[in-house]
C-alpha positions as CSV (number, residue, x, y, z in Angstrom):
1,M,25.5,-18.0,-2.6
2,S,24.0,-16.6,-6.1
3,F,21.8,-13.7,-6.1
4,T,20.4,-14.2,-9.7
5,Q,16.5,-13.0,-9.6
6,H,15.2,-13.4,-13.1
7,D,13.8,-17.1,-13.5
8,P,10.7,-17.0,-15.8
9,S,10.5,-20.6,-15.1
10,R,9.3,-20.1,-11.4
11,V,4.8,-20.5,-11.0
12,I,4.4,-19.5,-7.4
13,R,0.5,-20.3,-6.1
14,A,-0.3,-21.0,-2.2
15,P,-1.9,-23.9,-1.2
16,R,-5.3,-23.9,-1.0
17,G,-7.5,-26.2,1.8
18,T,-7.8,-27.2,4.8
19,M,-4.4,-29.5,5.1
20,L,-1.1,-28.2,6.2
21,T,2.1,-27.9,4.6
22,A,3.7,-27.4,7.3
23,K,3.6,-28.4,11.3
24,S,1.2,-25.7,12.5
25,W,-1.6,-22.7,10.9
26,A,1.0,-20.5,12.6
27,T,3.5,-21.2,10.5
28,E,1.5,-22.1,7.3
29,A,0.3,-18.8,7.1
30,P,3.4,-16.8,6.4
31,L,4.4,-20.0,4.5
32,R,0.9,-19.0,1.9
33,M,1.0,-15.6,2.1
34,L,4.7,-15.2,1.2
35,M,3.8,-17.5,-2.0
36,N,0.2,-15.8,-2.7
37,N,2.8,-12.2,-3.0
38,L,4.7,-14.2,-5.6
39,D,1.5,-15.9,-7.3
40,P,1.3,-14.2,-11.3
41,E,-2.3,-12.8,-10.0
42,V,-0.7,-10.4,-7.2
43,A,3.1,-9.7,-8.3
44,E,4.1,-7.4,-11.1
45,R,7.3,-9.3,-11.7
46,P,6.7,-12.6,-9.6
47,E,9.7,-14.4,-11.9
48,D,12.3,-11.4,-10.6
49,L,10.6,-11.8,-7.2
50,V,9.1,-8.3,-7.6
51,V,5.5,-7.9,-6.0
52,Y,4.8,-4.1,-6.9
53,G,6.5,-0.3,-6.2
54,G,9.7,-1.1,-8.5
55,T,11.5,-3.2,-7.1
56,G,9.5,-3.9,-4.0
57,R,10.6,-7.8,-3.2
58,A,9.2,-10.5,-1.4
59,A,12.7,-12.3,-1.2
60,R,15.9,-11.4,-1.4
61,S,17.2,-14.5,-4.6
62,W,15.5,-17.4,-5.1
63,E,17.9,-19.4,-3.1
64,A,16.4,-17.2,-0.4
65,Y,13.0,-17.7,-1.0
66,D,13.5,-21.3,-1.3
67,A,15.1,-21.7,1.8
68,I,12.2,-19.5,3.7
69,I,9.7,-22.0,2.5
70,K,12.0,-25.1,3.8
71,T,12.6,-23.5,7.3
72,L,8.5,-22.3,7.3
73,T,7.9,-25.9,6.9
74,D,9.8,-27.0,9.7
75,L,9.2,-24.1,12.1
76,E,8.1,-25.5,15.7
77,E,5.4,-23.6,17.4
78,D,8.0,-22.0,20.1
79,E,10.4,-20.9,17.2
80,T,10.9,-17.7,15.1
81,L,12.3,-17.1,12.0
82,L,14.6,-14.4,11.4
83,I,14.7,-12.3,7.9
84,Q,17.0,-10.0,7.3
85,S,16.3,-8.0,4.2
86,G,14.5,-11.0,2.6
87,K,17.1,-14.0,3.6
88,P,16.5,-16.4,6.6
89,V,19.5,-16.2,8.8
90,G,18.3,-17.4,12.1
91,V,15.8,-19.8,13.9
92,F,15.6,-19.3,17.8
93,R,13.1,-20.6,20.2
94,T,10.9,-18.4,22.0
95,N,7.5,-18.7,22.9
96,K,3.7,-19.3,22.2
97,W,3.6,-15.8,22.2
98,A,6.0,-14.9,20.2
99,P,5.9,-14.2,16.5
100,R,6.5,-16.6,14.2
101,V,8.7,-14.5,12.0
102,L,10.7,-11.6,12.3
103,I,11.5,-9.2,9.0
104,A,13.7,-6.2,8.7
105,N,14.4,-4.9,5.1
106,S,16.1,-1.9,3.7
107,N,17.1,-0.6,6.6
108,L,20.8,1.5,7.0
109,V,22.5,3.8,9.1
110,G,21.2,7.5,8.8
111,D,24.3,8.7,6.6
112,W,24.2,5.9,4.8
113,A,20.3,5.6,3.4
114,T,20.5,6.6,0.6
115,W,20.2,4.9,-3.2
116,P,23.3,4.4,-4.4
117,E,24.9,2.8,-1.2
118,F,21.5,1.0,-1.2
119,R,21.8,-0.3,-4.6
120,K,25.6,-1.2,-4.1
121,L,24.6,-3.1,-1.3
122,E,22.6,-5.1,-3.1
123,A,24.2,-5.6,-6.1
124,E,26.5,-7.4,-3.7
125,G,23.8,-9.6,-2.4
126,L,23.9,-7.8,1.0
127,M,19.9,-6.3,0.6
128,M,16.8,-5.9,-1.1
129,Y,13.7,-3.6,-1.4
130,G,10.9,-4.9,0.7
131,Q,8.8,-1.7,0.1
132,M,5.8,-1.7,2.6
133,T,3.5,-5.3,1.9
134,A,6.1,-6.8,-0.3
135,G,9.0,-7.8,1.6
136,S,6.2,-8.3,4.6
137,W,4.0,-10.9,3.0
138,I,0.7,-9.0,3.0
139,Y,0.4,-8.1,0.0
140,I,-3.3,-8.6,-1.5
141,G,-3.0,-7.2,-5.1
142,T,-4.3,-3.9,-5.9
143,Q,-7.4,-4.3,-3.0
144,G,-4.9,-3.7,-0.8
145,I,-4.8,0.1,-1.2
146,L,-8.1,0.4,-2.7
147,Q,-10.1,1.3,0.1
148,G,-7.4,4.0,1.2
149,T,-7.6,5.4,-2.2
150,Y,-11.4,5.4,-2.2
151,E,-11.5,7.1,1.2
152,T,-9.0,9.6,-0.3
153,F,-11.3,10.4,-2.9
154,A,-14.5,10.1,-0.7
155,A,-12.3,13.0,1.2
156,I,-11.8,15.2,-1.3
157,G,-15.3,14.9,-2.5
158,A,-16.5,16.2,1.0
159,K,-14.1,18.7,1.2
160,R,-14.2,20.1,-2.4
161,F,-17.4,18.8,-4.2
162,G,-20.2,18.6,-2.4
163,G,-20.0,15.3,-1.2
164,T,-19.4,13.4,-4.7
165,L,-16.9,12.9,-7.7
166,A,-19.8,13.1,-9.7
167,N,-19.4,16.0,-12.7
168,T,-15.8,15.9,-12.0
169,L,-12.7,14.8,-14.1
170,T,-9.4,13.4,-12.4
171,L,-6.4,13.3,-14.2
172,T,-3.5,11.2,-12.4
173,G,-0.3,9.1,-13.4
174,G,0.5,5.7,-12.7
175,C,-1.5,2.2,-13.4
176,G,0.6,-0.3,-11.2
177,G,0.3,-2.6,-8.9
178,M,-0.5,0.8,-6.2
179,G,-1.9,3.3,-8.8
180,G,-4.0,0.7,-10.2
181,A,-6.5,1.2,-7.0
182,Q,-7.4,5.0,-8.7
183,P,-9.2,4.5,-11.6
184,L,-12.0,2.1,-9.6
185,A,-11.8,4.6,-6.1
186,V,-12.8,7.6,-8.4
187,T,-15.6,5.8,-10.5
188,L,-16.9,4.3,-6.8
189,N,-17.0,8.3,-6.1
190,G,-19.3,8.6,-9.1
191,G,-16.7,10.8,-10.9
192,A,-14.6,10.6,-14.7
193,V,-11.0,9.9,-14.5
194,L,-7.8,9.7,-17.1
195,I,-5.1,7.8,-16.1
196,V,-2.1,7.7,-17.7
197,D,0.9,5.1,-17.9
198,V,3.9,4.8,-20.4
199,S,2.7,0.3,-20.0
200,E,-0.1,-0.4,-22.1
201,E,0.5,-3.8,-20.3
202,R,0.3,-2.5,-17.0
203,L,-3.2,-0.4,-18.2
204,R,-5.2,-3.7,-19.7
205,R,-3.7,-5.6,-16.6
206,R,-6.0,-3.6,-14.9
207,L,-9.2,-3.6,-17.2
208,G,-9.0,-7.4,-17.3
209,K,-9.4,-6.7,-13.6
210,R,-12.1,-4.1,-13.8
211,Y,-10.4,-1.3,-12.4
212,L,-10.4,0.3,-14.9
213,D,-12.9,0.8,-18.2
214,D,-11.4,1.6,-20.9
215,V,-8.1,2.1,-22.9
216,E,-7.2,4.4,-25.2
217,L,-3.7,4.9,-27.3
218,D,-5.3,7.8,-28.8
219,L,-5.6,11.0,-26.5
220,D,-8.3,13.0,-28.8
221,A,-10.5,10.1,-28.5
222,A,-9.4,9.6,-24.3
223,I,-10.2,13.2,-23.7
224,A,-13.6,12.9,-25.6
225,K,-14.6,9.8,-23.4
226,V,-14.0,11.5,-20.0
227,T,-15.0,14.9,-21.0
228,A,-18.4,13.4,-21.6
229,A,-18.6,11.3,-18.8
230,K,-18.1,14.4,-16.9
231,S,-20.8,16.1,-18.8
232,E,-23.1,13.7,-18.0
233,G,-22.1,13.0,-14.3
234,R,-21.0,9.4,-15.1
235,G,-18.3,7.4,-13.6
236,L,-15.6,6.2,-16.2
237,S,-12.1,5.7,-16.3
238,V,-9.9,5.2,-19.5
239,G,-6.3,4.7,-19.1
240,Y,-3.9,6.5,-21.4
241,V,-0.5,4.9,-22.7
242,G,1.7,7.8,-22.8
243,N,4.6,9.0,-20.4
244,A,2.8,11.3,-17.4
245,A,6.0,14.4,-18.3
246,Q,5.0,14.8,-21.6
247,V,0.9,14.1,-21.2
248,F,0.3,16.2,-18.6
249,P,1.9,19.6,-19.9
250,E,0.1,19.0,-23.0
251,L,-3.4,18.4,-21.2
252,L,-2.2,21.4,-19.3
253,R,-1.5,23.1,-22.6
254,R,-5.5,22.2,-23.9
255,Q,-7.2,23.0,-20.5
256,Q,-5.3,26.5,-20.9
257,A,-6.7,26.6,-24.3
258,G,-10.6,26.1,-22.7
259,E,-10.3,22.4,-24.6
260,V,-10.4,20.1,-21.5
261,S,-11.1,21.1,-17.5
262,F,-9.4,19.0,-14.7
263,D,-11.1,19.4,-11.3
264,I,-8.3,17.2,-9.6
265,V,-4.5,16.2,-10.0
266,T,-2.2,13.8,-9.1
267,D,0.0,10.8,-9.7
268,Q,1.1,7.5,-8.1
269,T,3.9,6.7,-10.4
270,S,6.7,5.1,-9.1
271,A,8.6,8.1,-8.7
272,H,10.2,7.6,-5.4
273,D,12.7,5.4,-7.2
274,P,13.6,7.5,-9.7
275,L,15.3,4.0,-11.7
276,S,11.8,3.0,-11.9
277,Y,10.5,6.4,-13.6
278,L,10.5,6.4,-16.9
279,P,12.3,9.5,-18.4
280,V,11.3,11.3,-21.6
281,E,14.2,10.5,-23.6
282,Y,13.8,7.2,-23.5
283,T,11.4,4.4,-24.3
284,L,10.2,1.7,-22.5
285,E,11.8,-0.9,-24.2
286,Q,15.2,1.2,-23.6
287,W,14.2,1.4,-20.3
288,D,15.4,-1.6,-18.2
289,A,19.1,-1.3,-20.1
290,E,19.6,2.5,-19.7
291,A,18.9,2.4,-16.0
292,T,21.1,-0.7,-15.6
293,A,23.9,1.3,-18.1
294,D,24.2,4.5,-16.2
295,P,21.9,4.9,-12.8
296,E,23.9,7.7,-12.0
297,G,22.8,9.8,-15.2
298,F,19.3,7.7,-15.6
299,T,18.5,9.4,-12.0
300,K,19.2,12.6,-13.3
301,K,17.4,12.5,-16.3
302,A,14.4,11.3,-14.3
303,Q,14.4,14.1,-11.8
304,A,14.6,16.2,-15.3
305,S,11.4,14.5,-16.4
306,M,9.8,14.7,-13.2
307,A,10.2,18.4,-12.7
308,R,8.4,18.8,-16.1
309,H,5.5,16.1,-14.6
310,V,5.2,18.8,-11.0
311,E,5.5,21.6,-12.9
312,A,2.2,20.7,-15.0
313,M,0.8,19.9,-11.5
314,V,1.4,23.2,-9.9
315,G,-0.3,24.9,-13.4
316,F,-3.2,23.0,-13.0
317,Q,-3.7,24.2,-9.0
318,D,-2.7,27.7,-10.4
319,L,-5.8,27.4,-12.8
320,G,-8.0,26.4,-9.6
321,A,-7.8,22.2,-9.5
322,E,-7.9,20.6,-6.0
323,V,-3.9,19.1,-6.6
324,F,-2.2,16.9,-4.8
325,D,0.9,14.4,-4.1
326,Y,0.0,10.8,-3.7
327,G,2.7,9.7,-1.4
328,N,5.4,8.4,-3.7
329,S,7.7,11.1,-3.1
330,I,7.8,13.0,-6.6
331,R,7.4,16.4,-5.5
332,D,10.8,16.4,-4.3
333,E,12.7,14.3,-6.7
334,A,11.1,17.4,-8.9
335,R,12.9,19.7,-6.4
336,Q,16.4,17.6,-7.2
337,G,15.2,18.0,-11.1
338,G,15.4,21.7,-10.8
339,Y,11.9,23.1,-10.1
340,D,11.3,25.3,-7.1
341,R,7.6,25.6,-7.0
342,A,7.4,21.3,-6.4
343,F,6.1,21.9,-2.6
344,E,3.5,24.0,-3.6
345,F,1.1,21.6,-3.4
346,P,0.1,19.1,-0.2
347,G,0.3,15.7,0.2
348,F,-2.4,13.1,0.6
349,V,-2.4,12.6,4.2
350,P,-2.5,16.3,5.9
351,A,-4.9,17.4,3.0
352,Y,-7.2,14.7,3.9
353,I,-6.3,11.5,5.6
354,R,-5.2,12.9,9.3
355,P,-8.6,13.3,11.0
356,L,-9.1,9.3,10.4
357,F,-5.7,8.6,11.7
358,C,-6.5,10.6,14.7
359,E,-9.2,7.9,15.7
360,G,-6.3,4.9,14.9
361,L,-8.2,4.4,11.6
362,G,-6.0,2.7,9.0
363,P,-6.6,-0.1,7.1
364,F,-7.6,-3.3,8.5
365,R,-7.5,-6.1,5.8
366,W,-7.9,-10.5,5.7
367,V,-7.3,-13.1,3.6
368,A,-8.8,-16.6,3.2
369,L,-5.9,-19.1,3.5
370,S,-8.9,-21.4,2.4
371,G,-9.1,-19.9,-1.4
372,D,-12.3,-19.9,-1.1
373,P,-14.4,-16.7,-1.9
374,E,-17.4,-17.8,0.3
375,D,-15.4,-17.4,3.6
376,I,-14.5,-14.1,2.2
377,R,-18.1,-13.7,1.8
378,V,-19.4,-15.1,5.4
379,T,-16.5,-12.1,6.9
380,D,-18.1,-9.7,4.8
381,E,-21.9,-10.5,6.1
382,A,-20.5,-10.8,9.9
383,L,-18.9,-7.2,9.7
384,K,-22.1,-6.0,8.8
385,E,-24.0,-7.5,11.4
386,L,-21.0,-6.3,14.1
387,F,-21.6,-2.9,12.8
388,P,-25.3,-2.4,11.8
389,E,-24.6,1.7,12.3
390,N,-21.3,1.6,10.3
391,E,-23.1,2.9,7.0
392,H,-19.9,3.9,5.1
393,L,-18.6,0.5,6.5
394,H,-21.8,-0.9,4.7
395,R,-21.5,1.0,1.4
396,W,-17.7,0.0,0.6
397,L,-18.5,-3.9,1.1
398,N,-21.1,-3.7,-0.8
399,A,-19.2,-2.2,-3.3
400,A,-16.3,-4.8,-3.0
401,Q,-18.5,-7.5,-3.4
402,E,-19.8,-6.0,-6.7
403,H,-16.6,-4.6,-8.4
404,V,-14.0,-6.1,-7.4
405,E,-12.4,-9.4,-8.2
406,F,-9.8,-11.2,-6.6
407,E,-6.1,-11.7,-7.1
408,G,-4.3,-14.6,-5.7
409,L,-5.9,-16.0,-2.6
410,P,-9.4,-14.1,-1.5
411,A,-8.7,-11.5,0.6
412,R,-10.9,-7.8,1.8
413,I,-9.9,-4.8,3.4
414,C,-11.8,-2.2,5.1
415,W,-10.7,1.2,7.5
416,L,-11.8,0.7,11.1
417,G,-10.5,2.6,13.7
418,Y,-9.2,1.9,17.7
419,G,-12.2,-0.9,19.5
420,D,-13.3,-1.9,16.2
421,R,-10.6,-3.6,15.2
422,A,-10.5,-5.9,17.7
423,K,-14.1,-6.7,17.7
424,A,-13.4,-7.5,14.3
425,G,-10.4,-10.1,15.3
426,V,-12.3,-11.8,17.6
427,L,-15.2,-12.5,15.9
428,F,-13.4,-13.6,12.7
429,N,-11.8,-16.4,15.1
430,R,-14.9,-17.2,16.0
431,L,-16.6,-18.0,12.6
432,V,-13.2,-20.5,12.7
433,A,-13.7,-22.0,15.5
434,E,-17.7,-22.2,15.2
435,G,-16.5,-23.4,11.5
436,K,-18.7,-20.8,10.0
437,V,-15.5,-20.4,7.5
438,S,-13.7,-23.5,5.9
439,A,-10.2,-22.5,7.0
440,P,-8.0,-20.0,9.5
441,I,-8.2,-16.0,8.1
442,V,-5.3,-14.1,8.0
443,I,-5.4,-10.3,9.3
444,G,-2.8,-7.6,8.7
445,R,-3.0,-3.7,7.5
446,D,-0.8,-2.1,5.0
447,H,2.2,-0.3,6.7
448,L,0.2,2.8,5.7
449,D,-1.6,2.8,9.3
450,S,-2.3,5.5,12.0
451,G,1.2,4.7,13.8
452,S,3.0,2.8,12.1
453,V,5.4,5.2,9.9
454,A,7.4,7.9,10.0
455,S,7.6,9.5,6.4
456,P,7.7,13.7,6.4
457,Y,6.7,13.5,2.6
458,R,4.2,11.0,3.3
459,E,1.9,10.1,6.1
460,T,3.2,12.4,9.0
461,E,3.6,15.6,6.6
462,S,3.1,18.7,8.3
463,M,2.5,17.1,11.9
464,K,1.1,19.4,14.5
465,D,3.8,19.6,16.5
466,G,6.8,19.4,13.8
467,S,7.9,15.7,14.6
468,D,7.6,14.6,11.1
469,A,11.0,12.8,11.2
470,I,10.8,10.9,14.1
471,A,11.3,7.1,13.8
472,D,10.7,6.0,17.5
473,W,6.9,5.9,16.8
474,P,7.1,2.7,13.8
475,L,10.1,1.2,16.3
476,L,7.5,1.6,19.3
477,N,4.5,0.2,17.2
478,A,6.9,-3.2,16.0
479,L,7.9,-3.6,19.1
480,T,4.5,-3.6,20.4
481,A,3.1,-5.9,17.9
482,T,5.9,-8.2,19.1
483,S,4.8,-8.1,22.4
484,S,1.3,-8.2,22.2
485,G,0.7,-11.9,20.4
486,A,1.2,-11.0,16.5
487,T,2.3,-13.8,14.3
488,W,4.6,-11.7,12.2
489,V,6.0,-9.0,12.8
490,S,8.1,-6.1,9.8
491,I,10.2,-3.3,10.8
492,H,11.1,-1.6,6.6
493,H,12.9,1.5,5.4
494,G,12.0,3.6,2.4
495,G,8.8,2.0,1.2
496,G,6.7,4.0,-0.6
497,V,8.9,7.1,-0.9
498,G,12.0,5.7,-1.0
499,I,15.6,5.0,0.7
500,G,16.3,7.7,3.7
501,R,12.6,9.0,3.4
502,S,10.6,6.7,5.4
503,I,10.7,3.9,8.7
504,H,7.7,1.8,9.0
505,A,6.3,-1.2,10.4
506,G,3.6,-4.0,9.6
507,Q,1.9,-6.9,11.6
508,V,-0.3,-9.9,10.6
509,S,-1.8,-12.1,13.5
510,L,-3.5,-15.7,12.3
511,A,-7.4,-16.0,13.6
512,D,-7.2,-20.2,14.0
513,G,-10.1,-20.5,15.7
514,S,-8.2,-21.3,19.3
515,E,-8.2,-19.8,22.5
516,L,-4.8,-18.6,22.5
517,A,-5.4,-16.6,19.1
518,A,-8.2,-14.9,20.4
519,A,-6.1,-13.5,23.2
520,K,-3.6,-12.8,21.1
521,L,-5.9,-10.6,18.5
522,E,-7.8,-9.2,21.5
523,A,-4.0,-7.7,22.3
524,L,-2.6,-7.0,19.2
525,L,-5.4,-5.4,17.5
526,T,-6.1,-2.9,20.7
527,N,-2.6,-1.9,21.1
528,D,-1.7,-1.7,17.4
529,P,-3.9,1.3,16.5
530,G,-4.0,2.9,19.8
531,M,-0.4,3.7,18.7
532,G,-1.8,5.8,16.0
533,V,-4.1,7.1,18.7
534,I,-1.4,8.1,21.2
535,R,0.5,9.3,18.5
536,H,-1.6,11.9,17.4
537,V,-2.1,12.9,21.2
538,D,1.5,13.3,21.3
539,A,1.7,15.5,18.9
540,G,-1.8,17.9,19.9
541,Y,-4.2,16.8,18.1
542,E,-7.7,17.4,19.6
543,R,-9.8,14.7,18.4
544,A,-7.1,12.7,19.2
545,I,-6.9,13.7,22.9
546,E,-10.8,13.1,22.6
547,V,-10.5,9.5,21.5
548,A,-8.3,8.7,24.4
549,Q,-10.7,9.8,26.8
550,E,-13.8,8.7,25.5
551,R,-12.4,4.8,24.8
552,G,-9.9,4.6,27.9
553,V,-6.6,4.5,26.4
554,R,-4.1,5.2,29.3
555,I,-1.1,8.3,28.3
556,P,0.6,9.2,31.6
557,M,1.4,12.9,30.5
558,A,-2.5,13.7,29.0
559,Q,-3.3,16.5,30.7
């Protein structure tokens, strides 16, 4: 079997409309979502099967992709397809409540969980890197992380700047599939932002989708634009083409000289994988060849560049800026690159998001399998009617309707907590049953959720009880989703922060209007966020304990 990845002749686009290409919507849904992950509007390098995050793939090879599609086309409603790191390895007869697909990506035994070992196995055609939602077929383009990013910057505004980012200036790096949400998230909160990326093409892609307002090749001009916007209280995002490891230190020098003033500093370059971070020694054109020729030497150079990058971030913090790690493991890479102050600024979860996790709040995303944007408009309005008192949700949905362009199949995301996710899922199923939307809806989430991850440099950093690295929780989360009626379930290793640093689980469900779907959605969308509540109760968070008591979450050893 050949594991050649690159095939520029393959252009994938998910079917639209109500005509099935598989035997049921339960198998049509994962088929369309896998294809949607590789839509050129969605994926960063679809010709290489790469969806986002440097090397996060939807399938291990084109041969494996074709076999997955063929199997899903023929799969029965009581059968389950098993995927091992992007390769279909078996089909078993199970039952209608069981998932149609079970996925495990990138998982390695502890002592072997290193980038060199993973790359060796990947080169031998035995594994692939699934990231979070690339290899679990629920990536929805940059919108997928947009509200989480919006929530983070809103929390910064509430914590530090009087509830808004107006008259503030943010500096960040990385404008790919994840980082590309940052400029719009900042401007939706009223702030100005300068975002640095080595790729002009990536910046212009975000410009074309209105996630970014402007692209500059001249640093002085870029600074002038964002500084003017800050002083005028205008939201404005400007992308600058450059290497953050060089640009951040230069901007720190200018701030020390009084030429510019950044209030917030973060980063979302692909630092989790050193081969996906460009060292200052190389040009964009040299990148792939140098990383392939000498992975170990390239890694050391990348880590040294990250050390310079993070040193500048700490320098901004020393000057009074709000500085945080945005979950790409850049602090640990900088530490390995020789910078001993790398962990002096916090990760975004303990700094801003953990109180939301204590309530089971997290990313709730849905996709119109019809391909019709009207179906998303109908669901948006239905959610506003379902939660009339939730002004924050209404503001978000209104902003998304105005500013977010769909990439691939029309989709939406919002953050909902324990209890509310189940209500929303049942509502969507009723909309399908009543014909108010034209085809079934897929409901999923990011793996970045309140009870689905063990990631000591991100979601579980600085847990109150010191349980940061305990990976039982995502495994229990996946088992719970499997037994609660999810349509497909995934367990991954390394997403977001890199090999050796995380275990995480994902689930996706189908609202097809049936009574069976309603029962599954009620169970799954209650139990899945419930994992976040019990995980934080177990760690001793008072708010989680209150939520469990208020909403009837049963915890055997609760005081």
